[in-house]
C-alpha positions in Angstrom: 31.3 -7.4 5.1 28.8 -7.2 8.0 29.2 -9.7 10.7 26.3 -12.2 10.9 24.5 -12.4 14.1 24.5 -16.1 13.9 27.5 -18.4 14.1 28.2 -21.1 11.6 27.0 -23.7 14.1 23.7 -21.9 14.4 23.3 -21.5 10.7 24.1 -25.2 9.9 21.7 -26.1 12.8 18.9 -24.2 11.1 19.6 -25.9 7.8 19.8 -29.3 9.5 16.4 -28.6 11.1 15.0 -27.9 7.6 16.5 -31.1 6.3 14.8 -33.0 9.2 11.4 -31.8 7.9 10.7 -28.5 9.9 9.0 -26.0 7.7 10.9 -23.0 6.5 8.4 -20.5 7.9 8.6 -22.1 11.3 12.4 -21.9 11.4 12.4 -18.3 10.2 9.9 -17.3 12.9 11.8 -19.2 15.6 15.1 -17.5 14.8 13.7 -14.1 13.7 15.0 -14.1 10.1 13.3 -13.7 6.8 12.8 -16.4 4.2 15.3 -14.7 1.9 17.9 -14.8 4.6 17.3 -18.5 5.3 17.6 -19.4 1.6 20.8 -17.3 1.4 22.2 -19.3 4.3 21.1 -22.5 2.7 22.7 -21.7 -0.6 25.9 -20.8 1.1 26.2 -23.4 3.9 23.8 -26.1 2.6 25.4 -29.6 2.8 28.3 -28.4 4.9 29.3 -29.6 8.3 30.4 -27.1 11.0 34.1 -27.7 10.3 33.5 -27.1 6.6 31.8 -23.8 7.4 34.7 -22.8 9.6 37.2 -23.7 6.9 35.1 -21.6 4.4 35.2 -18.6 6.7 39.0 -18.8 7.1 39.5 -19.2 3.4 37.3 -16.2 2.7 39.2 -14.1 5.2 42.5 -15.2 3.7 41.2 -14.4 0.2 40.1 -10.9 1.3 43.6 -10.3 2.8 45.3 -11.4 -0.4 43.0 -9.2 -2.5 43.8 -6.2 -0.3 47.6 -6.9 -0.6 47.3 -7.1 -4.4 45.3 -3.9 -4.6 48.0 -2.2 -2.6 50.8 -3.5 -4.7 49.3 -2.7 -8.2 49.9 1.1 -8.0 53.5 0.5 -6.9 54.1 -1.8 -9.9 52.6 0.7 -12.3 54.7 3.5 -10.9 57.9 1.4 -11.3 57.0 0.6 -14.9 56.4 4.3 -15.7 59.8 5.1 -14.1 61.5 2.4 -16.0 60.1 3.5 -19.4 61.0 7.1 -18.8 64.6 6.2 -18.1 65.1 4.3 -21.3 
């Protein structure tokens, strides 16, 4: 996954500005992002505080690590099952 050029603090700040009444187009122009990017950030980080966003990031990293470990172990398990069925 590509690293965002904005930190969670900056993204939640943008969303907070929008909640305070600043227009979406103005926020996008100010930060140099598209409307679609802003709405993607809002869908992902809307209603979160900075600590919630940091927790989400750590959980996503841990989830990716666990998925990678699972993907590495599945072929080993399949090979062991094949070996066990051939012996019996």
